[in-house]
N, C-alpha and C positions, 0 to 999 in steps of 0.2 A: 536355523533350526525350524522344522515344520511344526506349526502349533497343533495342539490337540483339538479335535472336533468337539465342540461343546455339547453336541446332541448325542452322538453315539460313542463319544470318548475314544475315538480311534484316530491315530495319526499315521497309520501304516498306508492308508490309501488317500491321504490328503495331498492335493496338488496346488501349486501356485497357478491360479486362474488368470490373474492380471497383476503383474508386479507393480504397475504404475499407481494402482490404488490399494495395494496390499490385500487383494481379494483372493481368498482361498476357496477350494471346493473339496468336500469329502466325497470320494467316489463310492463309499460304502452306503451312505444314507442320502447323498445328493445335496446335502446342505451346503450353502455358500455363506461365507462370513468374511468380514474385514478384520484384520488383526493389526491394531495400532497400539503403541506404547500408552500406558495409562498416565493421565495427567491430572493435576489438581483442579483444572479449570473445565472439566467435562460439562458441568451444568451450565457453563457460559455459552454453550452451543444454543441454548434455548432462551435467549434474550429476546427483546421486543422484535428485532429484525426477523426472527424465525416466524413470528405471527404476522407482522405487518408487511413484509416484502417477500421473504423466501417462500412462504406458503400462504400468501394472502387469500387466494381463491378458495383454498381448502377450508380455511377458518371462517370465511365469509359465507360459505354455502355448506352448513352442516348436513350430514347424511341422515335426514329425518326418516327416510325409508328404512334404513338399518336400525335407527333408534326405535321406530314403531315395531319392527319385527322382533327386536330384543325384548321389548315389553310384552308382546304376545307370547314369546317363548317362556318368559318368566311366569306369566299368569297361567299358561297351559301346564307347565311341568311342576311348578311349586304348589299350584292350587291354593294360593294365599292372597288375600286382599292387601295385607300389610307385610312387609319384609324388610330385612336389614341388608343393605347393598353397599359394597365398596367398589368404587370405580378407580382402577389403578391407571395412572397416566391421564388424569381427568382434564388436563389442559385448561381451557376457559370454562369448562363445565357445561358444554352443550348437551351432552347425553343426560347429565343429572338434572339440568333445568327442564328438559323434555319429560323425563320420568316423573318429575315433581308434578307436572300437570296431569299425568296419568294416574299417579298414586300419591295423592296429596298428604296422606298420613304415614307413609313408609319412612323408615330411617335411611337417609341417603348420606353417603360420605365419599369425598374424593381425596386423592393424594397425588401430588405432582411436585416436581422440582421448580416449577414456575408458579408465581403467585396468582391466586384466583380470588376475586372480590365478591363473588356471588353470595347472597344471603339465603338462597333456597336450599342449602345443604351444608353439612359440616365439611370442613376442609383441613387437610394436613399438609403443610408446606415442608416436604422432606423427600428423601429417597426411599422408595418402597422397600427395597432390599435391605437397607441398613437400619431403618428406624424400627423401634419397638411399637407394635400395635397390640394393645391389651384388649382385644375384642375378637369376636368371631361373627361370621356373616352367613346369611342364607344364600346370597348371590355375590359373586365377584365378577365384575366386567373389566375388560381391558381392550380398548379399541385403538389400533395403530400405535401401540406402545412397545410390545415385546421385541420388535425389530430394532429398537433404539438402545436396549440394555446390553451391557457387556457380557453378562452371565445369565442367559435365559434359564439355565438349569436351576440356579439358586432362586431365580424369579418365580418359577413354577413351584418349587419346593415351599416357598413362602406362602403362595396361594393355598397349597395343600394344608398348611398349618392353620390357616385362618378360616377355611371353609367348614361350615357345620355339616354333620352327617346328613345326607339327603339333599345337600345344597347343590348349587348350580354355578358353573364357570362358563363365561362367554368370552372368547378371545377372537379379535379380528386382527389380521396382519397381512403382509404381502404374500404372494405366491410366485416365487421366481421360476416356477415351471409354467406360468401363465403365458398366453400368447404375446402380450405386450413386452414382457421380459425377453422372450425368444426373439422377437423382431428387433428390439433394442440392441441385443447382443450381435445379431446379424448385421445391422447397420453400422455398429461400431467397428466391425472388421473391415468395412469398405470405406471407412473414413468419416461417417456421419455420427458424431459423438454426442449430440445434445441429449437425446432421450436416455442413452446409456448412463451418462454422467448424472442426470437427474435421478434415475432409479438407484444408482450406486453412489449416492452422495455420502458425505462424511457423517450425516445423521443416522443413516441406516447401517447398522453393524451386522445384523443377521438377515439373511434372505432365505426365508423358509420355503420349502416345497410342501405339498400336501403330506408327503411321506414323512418328512423330517419333523413337522409340527405334531403329527399323530404319534410318532415315535417318542418325542419328548414328553407328551402328556401321558402316554401309557406307561412310560418309565416311572412316573410318579403316581401310579395307581389311579388314573382317571379312565373312566369308560366314555368313549366317544358316542354321543347321541346323534349328532349330525355334523357334517363338514361340507360347506357349500362355497363354491367359487362365485365371484360376482365382480362387477365394476362399481363405479359411482357416477354421479351426475357430471356431465361434461363441463358445467359451470364451475365445478370444484377443482378442475385440473389446472395446475400451475405450469404454464408453458414458459420455456426459456425466453429471455429478453431478445426481441427481434423486431424487424419492421412489420408493417401491417400485412404485407403479402405473405411473408414467411410464416408469421403467426397464424394466419388464416389457413395456410397449408397444413401446419401442425394440427390445428383443430379438426380439419377435414379428415386427415389421416387417423387421428385418435378416435374420432367418431366411427370410422370404418372398422378399426381394430376392436373397439368396444363391442360393436354389433356382432362381428364374427366370433369373437371370444365368448360372448354370451351364449351363442348358439352351440358352441363346442364345449361349454362348461370349462373354459380356460381363462376366466377373468383374472385380473392382476391382483385381486384381493381374495382372501378366504376367511370365513368365519366358522369357528368350531364351537360347538356346545357340548359340554361334558359334565359328568358327575363323579364324585369320589367313590372309589370302590372300598368297602370295608375290608379289613384283614381277613374275615371269615369267608368273604366272597372269592378271595384269591386261592383258597384251598380247593383241590380237586374233589 
């Protein structure tokens, strides 16, 4: 049975893209997703190995450029010195720790399925979708999280419930329409699988395009303020295990792809800034 697309809710144009990793693509909205049986041990995917080995470089080199741009966006659009912010999928708290230095008196809270011991902000150890959060926020951020959740529709609906009128949502995720993804798929077809398997790992369930992420947010009455493609620092890239020569070639190739994709606005990541639309604003 062909699964339903979680974004546009269509299964009439959903195809099996790669049967070996249960990867599907919706031809209507171009969204790609992995369909796996639900297990009770899903959160076990994010044990210490996820931080210490699988994505060691990513967590050792936080994206401070993106963190700084996020703070500038909040300051510019909210025009508030103090604000209430929830970071969904806060991980080890890198974004929140950075925001604390920029906004020392703002209320900052993180939620994640993996434990965080930072004392710079409040923290909820739980699943964002299923836990009750009896609060509302001026800002909700979610960086590199939505691609990991089984049901992004419910994920965004929960954000809509928790954001205050006039509030701000900042989401960063992958762009499977980016140049890196395109090249990885091309290499996979000729037998070079490393990049493809890294991008379509078991941790990434949803592979958004610019179109599918915009469609999801607009479906839940968000107005897109900006949508920007970008990459990240080369030091943050987690390369497959290989000898020195092979790993050096991977780094050189990645650097070239990052440079070209930046010029073409086809970076492998995308960040969307959006605001909730009131019911009255939706009327003609």
